[in-house]
LOSEFI-221292 format. One record per residue (C-alpha): residue in one letter; x negated, y, z. Coordinates in steps of 0.1 Angstrom, whole numbers, padded with zeros to 4 digits, always signed. Each point is the difference from the previous one (the first is absolute). Example, Ala and Ser with C-alpha at 12.3 -4.5 7.8 and 13.67 -1.06 7.14 Angstrom:
a-0123-0045+0078 s-0014+0034-0007 
//
This chain:
m-1809+1392+0464 s-0006-0022-0030 f+0010-0033-0015 k-0023-0030+0004 f-0008-0002-0037 e-0012+0036-0002 k-0030-0009+0021 l-0010-0028-0024 i-0029+0008-0023 i+0015-0022-0027 w+0032+0020+0000 q-0019+0034+0000 e-0022-0012-0029 s+0030-0014-0019 m+0016+0035+0002 k-0031+0016-0015 f-0001-0027-0026 r+0036+0006-0009 e-0008+0037-0007 l-0030-0009-0021 i+0022-0023-0021 f+0027+0026-0003 q-0025+0026-0013 i-0014-0025-0025 s+0034-0011-0012 k+0010+0037-0007 k-0022-0002-0031 f+0019-0030-0014 p+0021+0008-0031 e+0037+0007+0003 a+0007-0032-0018 e-0013-0019+0030 k+0022+0018+0025 f+0023-0031+0006 n-0027-0026-0006 l-0036+0003+0011 t+0003+0033+0019 s+0030-0013+0020 q-0017-0034+0006 i-0033+0014+0013 r+0017+0026+0022 r+0024-0026+0015 a-0029-0024+0007 a-0020+0028+0017 d+0030+0010+0021 s+0005-0037+0009 i-0034-0003+0017 a+0007+0025+0028 l+0037-0009+0002 n-0008-0036+0007 i-0026+0008+0025 a+0024+0022+0018 e+0030-0024-0001 g-0021-0030+0010 s-0015+0018+0030 i+0033+0009+0016 l+0021-0026+0019 q-0015-0029-0019 s-0017-0031+0012 k-0037-0004-0008 f+0009-0026-0026 e+0024+0024-0016 f-0025+0029+0002 r-0026-0022-0018 r+0027-0007-0027 f+0006+0037-0005 l-0038+0006-0002 g-0001-0027-0027 y+0026+0021-0020 s-0023+0030+0004 i-0030-0021-0014 g+0021-0011-0029 s+0011+0036-0008 t-0037+0010+0000 a-0008-0027-0026 e+0030+0012-0020 i-0014+0035-0001 v-0034-0013-0012 t+0018-0017-0029 c+0019+0032-0008 l-0034+0019+0001 y-0014-0024-0026 k+0031+0006-0022 a-0004+0038+0004 k-0037-0002-0009 e+0006-0022-0030 r+0027+0024-0013 n-0023+0029+0005 y+0022+0017+0026 i-0029+0002+0024 d-0038+0002-0006 e-0026-0023+0015 t-0008+0024+0029 e+0036+0001+0011 f+0003-0038-0004 k-0032-0006+0020 s+0011+0023+0028 a+0034-0015+0004 y-0014-0036-0004 e-0026+0006+0027 f+0027+0014+0024 s+0022-0030-0008 y-0028-0024+0007 k-0009+0015+0033 l+0036+0004+0011 m+0009-0036-0009 n-0030-0014+0019 t+0008+0022+0030 i+0036-0013+0000 i-0012-0036-0004 s-0024+0004+0029 f+0027+0016+0022 r+0024-0028-0009 k-0025-0026+0012 k+0000+0016+0034 v+0038+0000+0003 e+0006-0033+0016 
//
């Protein structure tokens, strides 16, 4: 027994991405707890949450809208990653790893969204 969204690769990958972002954000300073740390974690959670919510009892139009929210949250994370790198909270290797995951995940969600008609 499983929910429909659990079978979606985009949901599975977004859950992995969320954990990567959580681990990266653990290194942010305490002063960022209610700012950048909170923002990047909420955005990472939002990706999987919107995929799940949109896939259950929603029309295809509504599902596409929720997938759009997931895409937006991914872009938000990329912006947060740039801020973290500029403030020297993460190094270039961590940035590149998370950036590449973001890019792949976003394009996968976009491709999936195009097929939901």
